[in-house]
C-alpha positions in Angstrom: 83.2 102.4 70.3 84.5 103.8 73.6 86.2 101.3 75.9 86.5 101.6 79.6 89.8 103.0 80.7 91.9 100.2 82.3 92.6 100.4 85.9 96.1 101.6 87.0 98.3 98.7 87.5 100.4 98.9 90.7 102.0 95.5 90.3 105.2 97.1 89.4 105.7 97.8 93.1 105.7 94.2 93.9 108.1 93.5 91.1 110.5 96.0 92.7 110.4 94.2 96.1 113.0 91.5 95.8 114.1 89.2 98.7 117.6 89.7 99.9 120.1 87.1 99.0 121.4 84.6 101.5 124.7 86.5 101.7 122.9 89.8 102.3 120.8 88.2 105.1 123.9 86.8 106.7 125.6 90.2 106.6 122.6 91.8 108.3 122.5 89.2 111.0 126.2 89.8 111.7 125.6 93.5 112.0 122.7 92.9 114.4 124.7 90.6 116.6 127.5 93.2 116.8 125.0 95.8 117.9 123.6 93.5 120.5 127.0 92.7 121.9 128.0 96.3 122.2 128.1 97.9 125.7 129.0 101.4 124.6 125.7 103.3 124.9 127.1 106.5 123.3 128.2 104.5 120.2 124.7 102.9 120.0 123.0 106.3 120.2 125.2 107.7 117.4 124.5 104.5 115.3 120.7 104.9 116.0 120.8 108.6 114.9 122.8 107.7 111.7 120.3 105.0 110.9 117.3 107.3 111.5 118.8 110.0 109.2 119.6 107.4 106.5 116.1 105.9 106.8 114.5 109.3 106.4 116.5 110.2 103.4 115.9 106.8 101.8 112.2 107.1 102.4 112.0 110.4 100.5 114.1 109.1 97.7 112.0 105.9 97.3 108.7 107.8 97.5 110.0 110.2 94.8 111.0 107.2 92.6 107.6 105.5 93.0 105.8 108.7 92.2 107.9 109.1 89.0 107.4 105.5 88.0 103.6 105.8 88.6 103.5 109.0 86.4 105.5 107.2 83.7 103.1 104.2 83.8 100.2 106.5 83.5 101.8 108.3 80.5 102.4 105.0 78.8 98.8 103.8 79.5 97.6 107.2 78.1 99.7 106.9 75.0 98.5 103.4 74.4 94.9 104.5 74.7 95.5 107.2 72.1 97.2 104.7 69.7 94.4 102.1 70.1 91.6 104.6 69.7 90.6 104.7 66.0 90.5 108.2 64.5 87.1 109.7 64.0 85.4 109.7 60.6 84.6 113.0 58.9 80.9 112.6 60.0 81.9 112.0 63.6 84.0 115.1 63.6 81.3 117.2 62.1 78.7 115.9 64.5 81.2 116.0 67.4 80.6 112.5 68.4 
């Protein structure tokens, strides 16, 4: 009566990845054009440094969130398996089956 454990479903990661809206894409393109038109190298260096720091912080945050989500999915799957598994009969408990 044992069933194979289901494989861990990572499709939730794909559900989290949403395409930006048209307005968000337009805003990004405007920022990129402003950067390309800039002649101030020092300003660009500061901007690149800021983006690098922000990217680093966001990477750690996202990694932590995905780890937590994965653990919660595993907990849910474990609880479902415990619920779906029928309790052992007295004979199975005695014989430790």
